[in-house]
N, C-alpha and C positions, 0 to 999 in steps of 0.2 A: 504493500501501498504506499503510495506516494501523499507527502503531505505539501500542501504551500505555505510557505513564510510570509508574512507580509511586512515590508519595511514600512514603521510607523513611521520614519523621519520625512518620508514623502508627504504625509497626511499632516503631521506637523509643522512643515515647513510653508505648509500653503494657509495655515490659520495666523490670524494677526497676533503680536504681542499681547500679553495683559500688562495693563499699566499696573504700577506699584500699589495703587489704592486696591484695585480691582483683586489682584493676588492676596491680599491682608483680609479683604473681604472673604472670598473664598476660603482660607486657611481659616479664618474664625467659623464660618458656618460647619467646615467639616471637623472640625474640633467639638463642637456644640453633639450633645448628646441628642437621639433622635426625638426624645420627649421635650426637650426644651425647644424643639420647631415647630410653630404654629403654621397646621396646614387647614386652617378652617376655612380661608378662602379656596380649597381645592377639591373639587367634588372625587367623591370616591369612586374610582372605576368597578361596578359590580358586575357587568358583562361589556363584552365589544360590541360597538357599534355596527350595526349590520352592513356601513358603508367601508367599515375598517379595512384597512390591507395587511393582510397578513403576509410576513416572508419578504416583504419587500425590500426592507434594507437590513434584516437578520437573516443568516444562512446558517441552519442549522449543520452541525458537525455530523459529515457522513460517515457510516460505518459500513465495512464490508461484511456481508452476510451471504451464506451459502444456503439456498432453498432449493426444495424438491417441488416441483410444480408438475401439475399434469400436461402432457404434451400439447392438448387441443388448447388449453389455457394459452401457452406460452404461443403457441401457433396464431391466435387471435390477437396477442398485444402487437406479435411481430407484422401482423399483415398490414398494422395503422403505418408503418415506416418506421423510420429509426427514433431512438429515444423511448423504448418500451420499458426499459428500467426508472427511467423519469416518470412514464404515467403508470408505472407499480405503483411507485412513491406518492405520485397525486394522488392512485385511490386509498391507498391505506392512510394519507393524511385526511385525507375526505371523512372517511368512516371513522377515524380518530377524532375529528372534530365533531362529528353528528352525534356519536355515545357520549362525548363530553358531558354536554349540559343534563344528560340524565343522571349523570353519576353525581355531579354536583348536587342534582334535586335531592336525590336519593341520600346524600350525606345528610344535607340540611333537616332533611326530614327525620333524618336517625337521631340528628341535634336537637329535634322537637321545636326549628325555626319555621318550618315550612310542612302547612298538613297537605300529606300524600294523598292525589287522588287516588280511589278504588281502581283495580284493573278488572276485569272482568273476571278473572281467576278469584280473586280477592272477596267479591259481593258475596253476602250470604244467598244463598240458595231458595230460590221460593218454592211452597209446597204445592205440587199439581191438585187441582179441583178435579 
């Protein structure tokens, strides 16, 4: 597996230098404990907005894996052209995001914060007349 190293000096050289006052202010903020910072004017983000762009700036670290897939599944993926591994990753990521809200809701329900709706399996059975 090959890794890419990024030369941070390329990014830092294009940034403007901080003034002495700005640097002191940032150092003072960095030294403060989190509890001392007033965040009352910043709304808490409980969910990502529907128009949020995920992955545009952040690129997750890739891990090499070996998987055994059915031949017809691989043929279907390759039939769409190059980039079938990228599509597999996109399909799995979409599934991960689709399942994530349910897990959060279940965790919140277990903690007693949200009333979980009954599924058809949880509802009491009615007696037939």
